[in-house]
VEXMARBA-284233 format. One record per residue: y, z, x of N, C-alpha, C in turn. Coordinates in nm, 2 decimals. Layout:
n.y: Y; n.z: Z; n.x: X; ca.y: Y; ca.z: Z; ca.x: X; c.y: Y; c.z: Z; c.x: X
...
//
This chain:
n.y: 8.57; n.z: 10.90; n.x: 10.72; ca.y: 8.57; ca.z: 10.78; ca.x: 10.63; c.y: 8.66; c.z: 10.82; c.x: 10.51
n.y: 8.74; n.z: 10.74; n.x: 10.47; ca.y: 8.83; ca.z: 10.76; ca.x: 10.35; c.y: 8.79; c.z: 10.66; c.x: 10.25
n.y: 8.76; n.z: 10.71; n.x: 10.13; ca.y: 8.71; ca.z: 10.62; ca.x: 10.02; c.y: 8.83; c.z: 10.56; c.x: 9.94
n.y: 8.80; n.z: 10.46; n.x: 9.86; ca.y: 8.90; ca.z: 10.39; ca.x: 9.78; c.y: 8.94; c.z: 10.48; c.x: 9.66
n.y: 9.05; n.z: 10.45; n.x: 9.60; ca.y: 9.10; ca.z: 10.53; ca.x: 9.49; c.y: 9.01; c.z: 10.53; c.x: 9.37
n.y: 8.96; n.z: 10.41; n.x: 9.34; ca.y: 8.88; ca.z: 10.40; ca.x: 9.21; c.y: 8.73; c.z: 10.44; c.x: 9.23
n.y: 8.67; n.z: 10.37; n.x: 9.32; ca.y: 8.52; ca.z: 10.39; ca.x: 9.33; c.y: 8.48; c.z: 10.49; c.x: 9.43
n.y: 8.57; n.z: 10.53; n.x: 9.52; ca.y: 8.53; ca.z: 10.63; ca.x: 9.62; c.y: 8.45; c.z: 10.56; c.x: 9.73
n.y: 8.35; n.z: 10.64; n.x: 9.78; ca.y: 8.26; ca.z: 10.59; ca.x: 9.88; c.y: 8.13; c.z: 10.53; c.x: 9.82
n.y: 8.08; n.z: 10.43; n.x: 9.88; ca.y: 7.95; ca.z: 10.38; ca.x: 9.84; c.y: 7.84; c.z: 10.48; c.x: 9.87
n.y: 7.73; n.z: 10.48; n.x: 9.79; ca.y: 7.62; ca.z: 10.58; ca.x: 9.80; c.y: 7.57; c.z: 10.59; c.x: 9.94
n.y: 7.54; n.z: 10.48; n.x: 10.01; ca.y: 7.48; ca.z: 10.48; ca.x: 10.14; c.y: 7.58; c.z: 10.55; c.x: 10.24
n.y: 7.71; n.z: 10.52; n.x: 10.23; ca.y: 7.81; ca.z: 10.58; ca.x: 10.31; c.y: 7.81; c.z: 10.73; c.x: 10.29
n.y: 7.81; n.z: 10.77; n.x: 10.16; ca.y: 7.82; ca.z: 10.92; ca.x: 10.13; c.y: 7.69; c.z: 10.99; c.x: 10.19
n.y: 7.58; n.z: 10.92; n.x: 10.18; ca.y: 7.46; ca.z: 10.99; ca.x: 10.23; c.y: 7.46; c.z: 11.00; c.x: 10.38
n.y: 7.54; n.z: 10.93; n.x: 10.45; ca.y: 7.56; ca.z: 10.94; ca.x: 10.60; c.y: 7.66; c.z: 11.04; c.x: 10.64
n.y: 7.74; n.z: 11.09; n.x: 10.55; ca.y: 7.84; ca.z: 11.19; ca.x: 10.58; c.y: 7.79; c.z: 11.33; c.x: 10.59
n.y: 7.84; n.z: 11.41; n.x: 10.68; ca.y: 7.81; ca.z: 11.55; ca.x: 10.70; c.y: 7.88; c.z: 11.63; c.x: 10.59
n.y: 8.00; n.z: 11.59; n.x: 10.56; ca.y: 8.09; ca.z: 11.67; ca.x: 10.47; c.y: 8.15; c.z: 11.57; c.x: 10.37
n.y: 8.15; n.z: 11.61; n.x: 10.24; ca.y: 8.23; ca.z: 11.53; ca.x: 10.14; c.y: 8.34; c.z: 11.62; c.x: 10.09
n.y: 8.46; n.z: 11.57; n.x: 10.10; ca.y: 8.58; ca.z: 11.65; ca.x: 10.05; c.y: 8.66; c.z: 11.56; c.x: 9.96
n.y: 8.73; n.z: 11.63; n.x: 9.87; ca.y: 8.82; ca.z: 11.56; ca.x: 9.78; c.y: 8.96; c.z: 11.64; c.x: 9.78
n.y: 9.06; n.z: 11.56; n.x: 9.76; ca.y: 9.20; ca.z: 11.62; ca.x: 9.75; c.y: 9.23; c.z: 11.64; c.x: 9.60
n.y: 9.25; n.z: 11.76; n.x: 9.56; ca.y: 9.29; ca.z: 11.78; ca.x: 9.42; c.y: 9.42; c.z: 11.72; c.x: 9.39
n.y: 9.43; n.z: 11.66; n.x: 9.27; ca.y: 9.55; ca.z: 11.59; ca.x: 9.23; c.y: 9.61; c.z: 11.66; c.x: 9.11
n.y: 9.73; n.z: 11.71; n.x: 9.12; ca.y: 9.79; ca.z: 11.78; ca.x: 9.00; c.y: 9.93; c.z: 11.72; c.x: 8.98
n.y: 9.97; n.z: 11.74; n.x: 8.86; ca.y: 10.11; ca.z: 11.69; ca.x: 8.82; c.y: 10.11; c.z: 11.54; c.x: 8.80
n.y: 10.21; n.z: 11.47; n.x: 8.83; ca.y: 10.23; ca.z: 11.33; ca.x: 8.80; c.y: 10.17; c.z: 11.23; c.x: 8.90
n.y: 10.12; n.z: 11.28; n.x: 9.01; ca.y: 10.06; ca.z: 11.20; ca.x: 9.12; c.y: 9.93; c.z: 11.15; c.x: 9.07
n.y: 9.90; n.z: 11.02; n.x: 9.07; ca.y: 9.78; ca.z: 10.97; ca.x: 9.03; c.y: 9.69; c.z: 10.93; c.x: 9.14
n.y: 9.75; n.z: 10.89; n.x: 9.26; ca.y: 9.66; ca.z: 10.85; ca.x: 9.37; c.y: 9.74; c.z: 10.86; c.x: 9.50
n.y: 9.67; n.z: 10.86; n.x: 9.61; ca.y: 9.73; ca.z: 10.86; ca.x: 9.75; c.y: 9.67; c.z: 10.74; c.x: 9.82
n.y: 9.76; n.z: 10.68; n.x: 9.91; ca.y: 9.70; ca.z: 10.58; ca.x: 9.99; c.y: 9.62; c.z: 10.64; c.x: 10.10
n.y: 9.54; n.z: 10.56; n.x: 10.17; ca.y: 9.44; ca.z: 10.61; ca.x: 10.27; c.y: 9.51; c.z: 10.68; c.x: 10.39
n.y: 9.63; n.z: 10.63; n.x: 10.43; ca.y: 9.70; ca.z: 10.70; ca.x: 10.54; c.y: 9.75; c.z: 10.84; c.x: 10.50
n.y: 9.80; n.z: 10.86; n.x: 10.38; ca.y: 9.84; ca.z: 10.99; ca.x: 10.33; c.y: 9.72; c.z: 11.08; c.x: 10.31
n.y: 9.61; n.z: 11.03; n.x: 10.25; ca.y: 9.49; ca.z: 11.11; ca.x: 10.23; c.y: 9.43; c.z: 11.15; c.x: 10.37
n.y: 9.43; n.z: 11.06; n.x: 10.46; ca.y: 9.38; ca.z: 11.10; ca.x: 10.60; c.y: 9.47; c.z: 11.20; c.x: 10.66
n.y: 9.60; n.z: 11.19; n.x: 10.65; ca.y: 9.69; ca.z: 11.28; ca.x: 10.71; c.y: 9.67; c.z: 11.42; c.x: 10.65
n.y: 9.65; n.z: 11.43; n.x: 10.52; ca.y: 9.63; ca.z: 11.56; ca.x: 10.46; c.y: 9.50; c.z: 11.62; c.x: 10.51
n.y: 9.40; n.z: 11.54; n.x: 10.52; ca.y: 9.27; ca.z: 11.59; ca.x: 10.57; c.y: 9.28; c.z: 11.64; c.x: 10.71
n.y: 9.35; n.z: 11.57; n.x: 10.80; ca.y: 9.36; ca.z: 11.61; ca.x: 10.94; c.y: 9.45; c.z: 11.73; c.x: 10.95
n.y: 9.55; n.z: 11.74; n.x: 10.86; ca.y: 9.64; ca.z: 11.86; ca.x: 10.86; c.y: 9.55; c.z: 11.99; c.x: 10.83
n.y: 9.47; n.z: 11.97; n.x: 10.73; ca.y: 9.38; ca.z: 12.09; ca.x: 10.69; c.y: 9.29; c.z: 12.13; c.x: 10.80
n.y: 9.23; n.z: 12.03; n.x: 10.87; ca.y: 9.14; ca.z: 12.06; ca.x: 10.98; c.y: 9.22; c.z: 12.14; c.x: 11.09
n.y: 9.33; n.z: 12.09; n.x: 11.13; ca.y: 9.41; ca.z: 12.16; ca.x: 11.23; c.y: 9.46; c.z: 12.30; c.x: 11.18
n.y: 9.50; n.z: 12.31; n.x: 11.06; ca.y: 9.55; ca.z: 12.43; ca.x: 11.00; c.y: 9.44; c.z: 12.54; c.x: 11.00
n.y: 9.32; n.z: 12.50; n.x: 10.98; ca.y: 9.21; ca.z: 12.60; ca.x: 10.97; c.y: 9.16; c.z: 12.65; c.x: 11.11
n.y: 9.21; n.z: 12.59; n.x: 11.21; ca.y: 9.17; ca.z: 12.63; ca.x: 11.35; c.y: 9.24; c.z: 12.75; c.x: 11.40
//
């Protein structure tokens, strides 16, 4: 599940998740769209294997 930029995930959705992760944002980047955020998350999963 990928949350929205502003509000993130709703409480009931968060409570159903096994893991809650966030992508740290540094520099001039203020937000990422869902496709980019999902790609980063999947990359990290594959990289850690």
